[in-house]
MIDOSE-1310 file (N, C-alpha, C; in nm, 2 decimals, decimal comma, always signed):
residues 150
mdei	+2,00/+0,06/+1,46/+1,89/+0,15/+1,46/+1,84/+0,15/+1,63; +1,87/+0,26/+1,70/+1,85/+0,28/+1,84/+1,72/+0,35/+1,87; +1,69/+0,37/+1,99/+1,56/+0,44/+2,04/+1,53/+0,58/+1,99; +1,65/+0,66/+1,97/+1,63/+0,78/+1,92/+1,57/+0,77/+1,76
drri	+1,65/+0,70/+1,68/+1,60/+0,67/+1,56/+1,44/+0,62/+1,56; +1,40/+0,54/+1,65/+1,26/+0,51/+1,66/+1,16/+0,63/+1,69; +1,23/+0,71/+1,78/+1,14/+0,82/+1,82/+1,12/+0,92/+1,70; +1,24/+0,93/+1,62/+1,22/+1,01/+1,49/+1,12/+0,95/+1,40
lrvv	+1,14/+0,81/+1,39/+1,04/+0,75/+1,30/+0,89/+0,77/+1,34; +0,88/+0,76/+1,47/+0,73/+0,78/+1,52/+0,67/+0,93/+1,48; +0,77/+1,02/+1,50/+0,74/+1,17/+1,47/+0,70/+1,17/+1,34; +0,80/+1,15/+1,24/+0,77/+1,15/+1,10/+0,67/+1,07/+1,05
qanp	+0,62/+0,95/+1,10/+0,51/+0,88/+1,07/+0,39/+0,96/+1,08; +0,38/+1,02/+1,21/+0,24/+1,09/+1,26/+0,24/+1,23/+1,19; +0,34/+1,28/+1,15/+0,35/+1,42/+1,08/+0,47/+1,43/+0,98; +0,45/+1,38/+0,86/+0,54/+1,37/+0,78/+0,60/+1,51/+0,72
dlpi	+0,51/+1,60/+0,73/+0,55/+1,73/+0,69/+0,61/+1,83/+0,78; +0,63/+1,80/+0,90/+0,69/+1,87/+1,00/+0,83/+1,93/+0,96; +0,86/+2,06/+0,98/+1,01/+2,10/+0,97/+1,09/+2,02/+1,06; +1,21/+2,02/+1,00/+1,33/+1,94/+1,09/+1,34/+2,00/+1,22
aeia	+1,31/+2,12/+1,27/+1,35/+2,17/+1,39/+1,24/+2,13/+1,47; +1,12/+2,10/+1,43/+1,01/+2,04/+1,52/+1,02/+1,89/+1,53; +1,07/+1,82/+1,41/+1,09/+1,67/+1,44/+1,20/+1,66/+1,55; +1,31/+1,75/+1,55/+1,41/+1,74/+1,65/+1,37/+1,76/+1,79
tkag	+1,29/+1,86/+1,80/+1,23/+1,91/+1,92/+1,15/+1,78/+1,98; +1,06/+1,72/+1,88/+0,98/+1,62/+1,94/+1,03/+1,49/+1,99; +1,17/+1,45/+1,90/+1,25/+1,34/+1,91/+1,36/+1,35/+2,02; +1,36/+1,48/+2,09/+1,45/+1,51/+2,19/+1,60/+1,55/+2,13
lsht	+1,62/+1,58/+2,03/+1,75/+1,61/+1,97/+1,76/+1,75/+1,93; +1,89/+1,79/+1,89/+1,92/+1,92/+1,85/+1,92/+1,91/+1,69; +1,89/+2,03/+1,62/+1,85/+2,03/+1,46/+1,95/+1,95/+1,39; +2,08/+1,95/+1,41/+2,19/+1,89/+1,31/+2,19/+1,73/+1,34
pcwr	+2,20/+1,69/+1,47/+2,20/+1,54/+1,47/+2,07/+1,48/+1,42; +1,94/+1,54/+1,45/+1,85/+1,51/+1,41/+1,82/+1,48/+1,25; +1,88/+1,59/+1,17/+1,88/+1,61/+1,04/+1,98/+1,49/+1,00; +2,09/+1,44/+1,07/+2,18/+1,35/+1,02/+2,13/+1,21/+1,01
rlkk	+2,05/+1,19/+1,13/+2,00/+1,07/+1,15/+1,86/+1,05/+1,05; +1,80/+1,14/+1,03/+1,68/+1,15/+0,94/+1,73/+1,11/+0,80; +1,86/+1,20/+0,76/+1,89/+1,14/+0,62/+1,97/+1,00/+0,62; +2,01/+0,94/+0,74/+2,08/+0,81/+0,74/+1,95/+0,74/+0,72
lead	+1,86/+0,74/+0,79/+1,72/+0,66/+0,78/+1,67/+0,65/+0,64; +1,69/+0,76/+0,58/+1,65/+0,77/+0,42/+1,74/+0,70/+0,33; +1,87/+0,74/+0,36/+1,98/+0,65/+0,26/+1,97/+0,50/+0,30; +1,96/+0,46/+0,43/+1,93/+0,31/+0,46/+1,79/+0,25/+0,39
giis	+1,70/+0,31/+0,34/+1,58/+0,28/+0,30/+1,48/+0,24/+0,40; +1,51/+0,29/+0,52/+1,40/+0,26/+0,64/+1,30/+0,37/+0,60; +1,31/+0,51/+0,55/+1,23/+0,57/+0,53/+1,22/+0,57/+0,36; +1,12/+0,52/+0,31/+1,13/+0,49/+0,17/+1,05/+0,60/+0,08
grav	+0,99/+0,69/+0,14/+0,91/+0,80/+0,08/+0,82/+0,88/+0,17; +0,76/+0,97/+0,13/+0,65/+1,04/+0,19/+0,54/+1,04/+0,11; +0,42/+1,04/+0,16/+0,30/+1,05/+0,07/+0,19/+1,13/+0,15; +0,11/+1,18/+0,05/-0,01/+1,25/+0,10/-0,13/+1,16/+0,09
llda	-0,21/+1,14/+0,20/-0,33/+1,03/+0,22/-0,44/+1,09/+0,18; -0,52/+1,04/+0,08/-0,64/+1,09/+0,05/-0,76/+1,00/+0,12; -0,88/+1,07/+0,11/-0,98/+1,02/+0,20/-1,07/+0,94/+0,05; -1,06/+0,83/+0,07/-1,13/+0,76/-0,07/-1,28/+0,78/-0,06
krlg	-1,34/+0,78/+0,05/-1,48/+0,81/+0,05/-1,52/+0,94/+0,00; -1,45/+1,05/+0,05/-1,48/+1,18/-0,01/-1,45/+1,19/-0,16; -1,35/+1,11/-0,21/-1,34/+1,08/-0,37/-1,42/+1,00/-0,41; -1,54/+0,95/-0,36/-1,63/+0,87/-0,44/-1,59/+0,71/-0,42
lvvn	-1,48/+0,67/-0,38/-1,44/+0,55/-0,39/-1,47/+0,47/-0,28; -1,61/+0,43/-0,27/-1,68/+0,39/-0,14/-1,65/+0,24/-0,13; -1,62/+0,17/-0,24/-1,63/+0,02/-0,24/-1,49/-0,03/-0,26; -1,45/-0,12/-0,15/-1,33/-0,19/-0,13/-1,35/-0,32/-0,16
vfah	-1,28/-0,38/-0,27/-1,29/-0,55/-0,31/-1,17/-0,62/-0,27; -1,17/-0,72/-0,23/-1,06/-0,80/-0,21/-1,07/-0,90/-0,33; -1,00/-0,90/-0,43/-1,00/-1,01/-0,53/-0,90/-1,13/-0,52; -0,94/-1,24/-0,48/-0,86/-1,34/-0,48/-0,83/-1,42/-0,62
vrlk	-0,71/-1,40/-0,66/-0,67/-1,46/-0,79/-0,61/-1,59/-0,80; -0,65/-1,66/-0,87/-0,60/-1,79/-0,89/-0,54/-1,81/-1,05; -0,42/-1,85/-1,06/-0,36/-1,83/-1,18/-0,38/-1,99/-1,27; -0,38/-2,00/-1,40/-0,38/-2,12/-1,46/-0,21/-2,18/-1,47
qhde	-0,15/-2,11/-1,45/+0,03/-2,18/-1,43/+0,10/-2,10/-1,34; +0,20/-2,14/-1,30/+0,29/-2,06/-1,21/+0,43/-2,06/-1,26; +0,47/-2,04/-1,39/+0,59/-2,02/-1,42/+0,64/-1,89/-1,40; +0,79/-1,86/-1,40/+0,81/-1,72/-1,38/+0,76/-1,61/-1,49
etld	+0,74/-1,65/-1,60/+0,70/-1,56/-1,70/+0,56/-1,50/-1,66; +0,46/-1,61/-1,64/+0,33/-1,58/-1,61/+0,33/-1,48/-1,49; +0,40/-1,52/-1,37/+0,39/-1,47/-1,25/+0,45/-1,31/-1,27; +0,56/-1,29/-1,35/+0,63/-1,15/-1,37/+0,52/-1,05/-1,46
aleh	+0,46/-1,13/-1,56/+0,38/-1,06/-1,65/+0,24/-1,00/-1,55; +0,20/-1,09/-1,48/+0,08/-1,07/-1,41/+0,11/-0,94/-1,31; +0,21/-0,96/-1,23/+0,27/-0,86/-1,14/+0,29/-0,70/-1,20; +0,36/-0,72/-1,32/+0,39/-0,61/-1,39/+0,24/-0,54/-1,43
svcl	+0,14/-0,62/-1,48/+0,02/-0,56/-1,52/-0,06/-0,50/-1,42; -0,05/-0,58/-1,27/-0,11/-0,53/-1,19/-0,06/-0,40/-1,14; +0,06/-0,37/-1,15/+0,11/-0,22/-1,11/+0,05/-0,12/-1,23; +0,01/-0,16/-1,33/-0,05/-0,05/-1,44/-0,18/+0,00/-1,42
hpei	-0,27/-0,07/-1,32/-0,39/-0,02/-1,27/-0,42/+0,06/-1,16; -0,43/+0,17/-1,17/-0,43/+0,26/-1,04/-0,57/+0,21/-0,94; -0,66/+0,15/-1,01/-0,78/+0,09/-0,91/-0,73/-0,01/-0,82; -0,63/-0,09/-0,85/-0,56/-0,18/-0,76/-0,44/-0,12/-0,68
vesf	-0,51/-0,09/-0,54/-0,43/-0,02/-0,44/-0,33/-0,10/-0,38; -0,34/-0,24/-0,37/-0,27/-0,31/-0,29/-0,29/-0,46/-0,36; -0,14/-0,52/-0,37/-0,14/-0,64/-0,42/-0,06/-0,74/-0,33; -0,09/-0,86/-0,31/+0,01/-0,94/-0,24/+0,01/-1,11/-0,31
smsg	+0,14/-1,14/-0,31/+0,15/-1,28/-0,36/+0,13/-1,36/-0,23; +0,03/-1,47/-0,23/+0,00/-1,55/-0,13/+0,03/-1,69/-0,13; +0,02/-1,74/+0,00/+0,02/-1,89/+0,01/-0,13/-1,92/+0,00; -0,14/-2,06/+0,02/-0,29/-2,10/+0,03/-0,36/-2,11/-0,08
tsdy	-0,48/-2,10/-0,10/-0,58/-2,13/-0,21/-0,56/-2,02/-0,32; -0,55/-1,91/-0,28/-0,53/-1,77/-0,36/-0,38/-1,77/-0,40; -0,34/-1,75/-0,53/-0,22/-1,69/-0,58/-0,17/-1,53/-0,53; -0,29/-1,47/-0,56/-0,28/-1,35/-0,53/-0,39/-1,28/-0,47
vlrv	-0,38/-1,17/-0,39/-0,50/-1,11/-0,34/-0,46/-0,97/-0,37; -0,57/-0,89/-0,44/-0,58/-0,75/-0,48/-0,67/-0,69/-0,43; -0,64/-0,55/-0,36/-0,73/-0,48/-0,30/-0,76/-0,37/-0,41; -0,90/-0,37/-0,44/-0,93/-0,27/-0,55/-1,02/-0,17/-0,51
vaqs	-1,04/-0,06/-0,54/-1,14/+0,04/-0,49/-1,24/+0,07/-0,60; -1,35/+0,13/-0,59/-1,42/+0,14/-0,70/-1,54/+0,23/-0,63; -1,59/+0,30/-0,73/-1,73/+0,40/-0,70/-1,84/+0,32/-0,64; -1,87/+0,19/-0,74/-1,99/+0,14/-0,68/-1,95/-0,02/-0,73
iedy	-2,04/-0,11/-0,68/-2,04/-0,24/-0,74/-2,04/-0,25/-0,88; -2,13/-0,18/-0,95/-2,13/-0,17/-1,09/-1,99/-0,17/-1,16; -1,93/-0,04/-1,08/-1,80/+0,01/-1,14/-1,70/-0,10/-1,14; -1,69/-0,17/-1,01/-1,63/-0,28/-1,00/-1,64/-0,41/-1,09
erfl	-1,77/-0,44/-1,12/-1,78/-0,54/-1,21/-1,73/-0,52/-1,34; -1,77/-0,38/-1,39/-1,69/-0,35/-1,51/-1,54/-0,37/-1,50; -1,48/-0,34/-1,41/-1,35/-0,35/-1,40/-1,31/-0,49/-1,40; -1,36/-0,57/-1,33/-1,36/-0,73/-1,33/-1,37/-0,77/-1,45
kktl	-1,48/-0,74/-1,54/-1,49/-0,80/-1,68/-1,40/-0,75/-1,76; -1,37/-0,60/-1,78/-1,29/-0,56/-1,86/-1,12/-0,57/-1,84; -1,10/-0,59/-1,71/-0,95/-0,59/-1,70/-0,92/-0,69/-1,61; -0,96/-0,72/-1,50/-0,90/-0,83/-1,40/-0,91/-0,98/-1,47
lhlp	-1,02/-1,00/-1,53/-1,01/-1,13/-1,61/-0,92/-1,13/-1,69; -0,88/-1,05/-1,76/-0,78/-1,04/-1,87/-0,65/-1,01/-1,83; -0,62/-1,02/-1,70/-0,47/-1,01/-1,66/-0,38/-1,13/-1,72; -0,28/-1,14/-1,71/-0,20/-1,25/-1,77/-0,19/-1,38/-1,69
gvss	-0,26/-1,50/-1,72/-0,24/-1,61/-1,66/-0,35/-1,62/-1,55; -0,46/-1,55/-1,57/-0,59/-1,56/-1,47/-0,66/-1,68/-1,50; -0,68/-1,76/-1,40/-0,77/-1,88/-1,42/-0,91/-1,85/-1,35; -0,91/-1,77/-1,25/-1,03/-1,73/-1,17/-0,99/-1,65/-1,06
inss	-1,13/-1,57/-1,05/-1,12/-1,45/-0,93/-1,23/-1,48/-0,85; -1,23/-1,48/-0,70/-1,32/-1,47/-0,62/-1,30/-1,35/-0,54; -1,42/-1,27/-0,56/-1,43/-1,12/-0,50/-1,50/-1,14/-0,37; -1,43/-1,04/-0,25/-1,51/-1,02/-0,14/-1,51/-0,88/-0,12
falk	-1,63/-0,84/-0,07/-1,65/-0,68/-0,06/-1,64/-0,66/+0,07; -1,58/-0,57/+0,13/-1,56/-0,52/+0,24/-1,68/-0,45/+0,30; -1,74/-0,47/+0,42/-1,87/-0,42/+0,45/-1,85/-0,29/+0,52; -1,71/-0,28/+0,61/-1,69/-0,15/+0,67/-1,55/-0,16/+0,70
tikl	-1,48/-0,04/+0,70/-1,34/-0,04/+0,75/-1,33/-0,03/+0,88; -1,26/-0,11/+0,93/-1,24/-0,11/+1,08/-1,12/-0,02/+1,13; -1,00/-0,06/+1,06/-0,87/+0,01/+1,07/-0,79/+0,02/+0,93; -0,73/+0,13/+0,92/-0,67/+0,13/+0,80/-0,55/+0,23/+0,83
ttvl	-0,43/+0,20/+0,83/-0,32/+0,30/+0,87/-0,19/+0,25/+0,80; -0,12/+0,35/+0,76/+0,03/+0,32/+0,72/+0,11/+0,33/+0,83; +0,08/+0,35/+0,96/+0,18/+0,37/+1,06/+0,21/+0,22/+1,11; +0,34/+0,21/+1,10/+0,43/+0,08/+1,15/+0,43/+0,09/+1,29
pv	+0,45/-0,02/+1,38/+0,48/-0,01/+1,53/+0,62/-0,02/+1,54; +0,69/+0,11/+1,55/+0,81/+0,12/+1,58/+0,84/+0,19/+1,70
């Protein structure tokens, strides 16, 4: 990957719905070479997809919770079951396997603290292998981006 590929990536990250002609112009290429490079970046998995970003607050999802999950056991079956289950719940928007005191950290969005409490009691505490959950509530979002430094 060279600087031209990086320029293409910066343009596409900032404006994923631009037509190829505009991407090419902004990246300093003609249409066909830009299209070829873009297709190669997609084929190589560097561009893994394109998404529409929604405003959580305008959708009423004003509470961000970081749920620090500890497991009862750490065998492969339990880990796989938990990871599969996490993917089934759209309220869980991010999930990370961790080192340190938590086995996993989940970012959960909710309409209210009460809404999160219901989700905690009815869903999170019943995920496979969960021993305990320590929830931290975000007070304010300072930075939230999908843009990577390329």
